[in-house]
C-alpha positions in Angstrom: 16.1 14.4 11.8 17.6 13.5 15.2 16.7 10.3 17.4 15.5 10.6 20.6 17.9 9.0 23.1 15.4 7.4 25.4 12.8 6.1 22.7 11.7 2.5 23.5 13.6 -0.1 21.1 11.6 -1.6 18.6 10.5 -5.7 18.2 13.2 -7.9 17.2 11.9 -8.4 14.0 11.8 -4.9 13.8 15.6 -4.0 14.4 16.7 -1.0 12.6 20.0 0.3 11.4 21.3 2.9 13.2 20.0 6.2 12.4 21.9 8.8 10.6 21.1 12.6 12.1 19.4 14.9 9.6 22.2 17.2 9.6 24.0 14.7 7.4 19.7 14.4 7.7 -17.5 40.0 3.0 -34.8 50.4 -1.2 -33.4 53.8 -2.2 -35.9 56.5 -1.2 -37.3 59.3 -4.1 -35.0 62.6 -4.2 -36.3 65.5 -4.9 -34.9 67.6 -7.9 -32.1 69.6 -7.6 -30.9 72.9 -8.6 -28.5 72.1 -11.9 -25.7 73.8 -10.1 -26.2 71.8 -6.8 -26.7 68.6 -8.6 -23.1 68.8 -10.5 -21.7 70.2 -7.3 -23.0 66.9 -5.4 -22.0 65.0 -8.3 -18.6 65.9 -8.0 -18.6 65.4 -4.0 -20.1 61.8 -4.7 -17.3 61.1 -7.5 -14.4 62.2 -5.0 -16.0 60.7 -2.1 -16.4 57.3 -4.1 -13.0 57.6 -5.3 -11.8 58.1 -2.0 -13.6 55.2 -0.2 -12.6 52.7 -3.1 -8.8 53.7 -3.0 -9.0 53.3 0.9 -10.8 49.6 0.1 -8.3 48.9 -2.4 -5.3 49.6 -0.2 -6.9 47.8 2.5 -7.4 44.6 0.5 -4.0 45.2 -1.1 -2.0 45.2 2.5 -4.5 42.2 3.8 -3.7 40.0 0.6 0.2 40.7 0.8 -0.1 40.4 4.9 -2.0 36.6 3.9 0.9 35.6 1.3 3.8 36.9 3.6 2.4 34.2 6.0 2.3 31.8 3.8 5.7 32.0 2.8 7.0 32.3 6.4 5.0 29.0 7.1 6.2 27.1 4.2 9.8 28.2 4.9 9.0 26.6 8.5 7.6 23.6 6.7 11.0 23.2 4.8 13.2 22.9 8.0 11.1 20.3 9.6 13.4 17.1 7.8 15.7 18.2 10.0 14.4 20.2 12.9 12.0 17.3 14.2 13.3 14.1 15.8 13.1 11.0 13.4 10.7 9.5 15.8 8.4 12.3 15.0 8.7 12.2 10.9 8.5 8.5 11.0 6.7 7.0 14.3 8.2 3.5 15.5 4.4 2.4 15.4 1.5 3.3 13.0 -1.7 2.1 14.0 -4.2 2.0 11.1 -7.9 1.5 12.5 -10.1 0.2 9.4 -7.3 0.7 7.3 -6.9 -2.9 5.6 -8.9 -4.5 3.2 -12.6 -4.7 4.5 -12.0 -2.6 7.0 -9.6 -4.5 8.6 -7.1 -2.7 11.7 -3.3 -2.5 10.4 -0.8 -1.9 12.5 2.6 -0.9 11.2 6.4 -1.2 12.6 9.3 0.6 11.4 12.4 -1.3 10.7 14.7 1.3 9.0 15.5 5.0 8.7 17.5 6.3 5.7 19.8 9.2 5.8 18.5 12.3 4.1 19.5 12.6 0.7 18.6 14.2 -2.6 16.5 13.3 -5.2 18.9 12.0 -7.6 20.3 10.0 -4.9 16.9 8.6 -3.4 14.3 8.5 -6.7 13.9 6.6 -9.9 15.7 9.2 -12.7 12.6 9.8 -14.2 10.7 10.8 -10.8 13.6 13.1 -9.8 13.6 14.8 -13.1 9.7 15.4 -12.2 10.7 16.7 -8.9 12.9 19.4 -10.7 9.8 21.5 -11.4 9.0 22.2 -7.9 12.6 22.0 -6.6 13.9 19.2 -4.7 15.4 20.3 -1.1 15.5 17.1 0.4 13.8 13.6 0.6 13.4 11.4 4.0 12.5 7.9 3.9 11.7 4.8 5.8 10.4 1.6 5.5 7.6 -0.4 7.7 6.3 -3.6 7.9 3.2 -5.0 9.2 2.1 -7.1 12.2 2.6 -10.4 10.2 6.0 -9.1 9.1 4.8 -10.3 5.7 4.7 -6.7 3.8 7.0 -4.1 3.6 6.3 -0.5 2.7 9.1 2.3 2.2 7.4 5.9 2.5 9.1 9.1 2.4 8.8 12.9 1.6 10.3 15.2 -0.7 11.0 18.9 0.7 10.4 21.5 -2.2 11.7 25.1 -2.9 8.2 25.9 -4.4 5.3 28.2 -3.3 1.7 27.2 -3.3 1.2 28.0 -6.9 4.1 25.8 -8.0 3.0 22.8 -5.6 -0.5 23.2 -7.0 0.8 23.2 -11.0 2.6 20.0 -9.8 -0.6 18.9 -8.3 -2.7 19.9 -11.2 0.1 18.0 -13.8 0.2 15.2 -12.0 -3.7 14.7 -11.9 -4.2 15.7 -15.7 -1.6 13.2 -16.9 -2.2 10.5 -14.9 1.7 10.8 -13.1 0.7 8.8 -10.4 0.1 5.9 -12.0 3.1 5.3 -14.5 5.3 2.8 -13.3 8.3 4.5 -14.4 7.3 7.2 -12.1 7.2 4.7 -9.0 9.1 5.6 -6.0 12.2 3.7 -4.9 12.1 0.7 -2.6 14.4 1.1 0.8 15.6 -2.3 2.1 16.8 -2.5 5.6 19.7 -4.7 6.0 19.2 -7.3 8.6 15.6 -6.9 9.0 12.2 -8.4 7.1 12.9 -5.7 4.4 16.5 -6.8 3.7 15.2 -8.0 0.3 13.0 -5.1 -0.6 13.9 -3.8 -4.2 12.8 -2.4 -7.2 11.8 -5.6 -8.8 9.5 -6.1 -5.6 7.6 -3.0 -5.9 4.0 -4.3 -5.8 1.9 -1.0 -4.9 2.8 2.5 -4.8 1.0 6.1 -4.3 2.7 9.5 -4.9 0.6 12.8 -3.1 1.6 16.3 -3.9 0.5 18.3 -0.8 -0.6 21.7 -1.9 -0.7 23.4 1.1 2.9 22.7 1.7 6.2 22.3 0.2 5.9 18.7 0.3 5.2 15.6 -1.8 4.5 12.2 0.1 5.3 8.8 -1.4 5.1 5.2 -0.7 5.7 2.2 -2.3 4.9 -1.7 -1.2 6.2 -5.2 -1.8 6.1 -8.8 0.1 8.4 -9.3 2.5 9.6 -12.7 1.0 11.3 -10.9 -1.9 9.0 -12.3 -4.4 9.7 -10.8 -7.7 6.7 -8.1 -8.7 6.0 -8.4 -12.8 2.8 -6.2 -13.0 2.8 -3.8 -9.7 -0.4 -1.9 -9.7 -1.5 1.8 -8.3 -2.6 1.8 -4.9 -5.7 3.8 -5.9 -6.4 0.6 -8.6 -5.3 -1.7 -5.5 -7.6 -0.3 -3.1 -10.8 -0.6 -5.3 -13.5 -2.9 -5.6 -13.6 -6.0 -7.2 -9.5 -5.8 -7.7 -7.7 -9.1 -8.0 -4.3 -8.4 -8.6 -1.9 -9.7 -5.7 -1.3 -6.3 -4.9 -4.9 -5.6 -3.9 -5.8 -9.2 -2.4 -2.8 -9.1 -0.4 -3.8 -5.6 1.2 -0.1 -4.0 -0.1 -2.5 -1.2 -1.8 -3.9 -0.7 1.9 -0.7 -0.7 3.1 0.7 1.5 0.5 -2.0 4.4 1.1 -2.7 3.9 5.2 1.2 4.4 6.0 1.3 7.5 3.4 -1.5 9.3 4.7 -0.4 8.8 8.4 2.6 10.3 7.6 1.2 12.8 6.1 -1.1 13.7 8.8 1.9 13.7 11.2 3.6 16.1 9.0 0.5 18.7 8.7 0.3 18.4 12.8 4.0 19.0 13.1 3.7 22.0 10.7 0.9 23.4 12.5 2.5 23.2 15.9 5.9 24.9 14.5 4.1 27.7 13.3 2.1 28.4 16.3 5.2 28.5 18.0 6.9 31.1 15.3 3.8 33.2 15.6 
């Protein structure tokens, strides 16, 4: 995750600390009656023919299926390397635009204020969430923090790159859905403060809304968590799905923190999907 040397400097309020390289980062016609012997011979020929055709078809199906599986594994292997092969400005753009992404369809703009060195799950995630990620095998975690145009909200967004193949990611996704893991406060992602920025006081006590999305088409889990830039403590954090629901009246809902959480996570995931598609096309 190497920053580009010619990238423009962010606004003053969005100063980011030095960024560590990721290497650290688918009508029968009637037939006349036949002689019994001929009939028996014909039946034998038909059975043999069907067997040969069926065997050939099965072989083709199995070969095609194996080829598709190999292609999937190759693509997933390519995606697993993106955390260090892509520039940080590709993984986490300096500016994200969210047209109609705010409450009532308002436009949002978010500016990056800090990027953390890549790390393991134990260092970057709360213990219980880190243990949950063990189901898919944590390769690496990358994170960044953004602020909105008014510098009143801050959001940490991250990606967990995993060892799992499609079946494993689907199993984790189904677990999050059936067990409601994405709504559990003890599985909230950890905040990433950025010294010398509006996110300097963004800690675990300031987390107000969050989301965790298990991507089933790639070995990645995308998460985000938001809070107020003034450092106020939040006693009743709310999942982004609830905070963006019609009629929600919590602080996270009325301030748009749920929208910030969802909007930033969606754009980072979209960017990763686009980068993965480009990387796969080049390798083919």
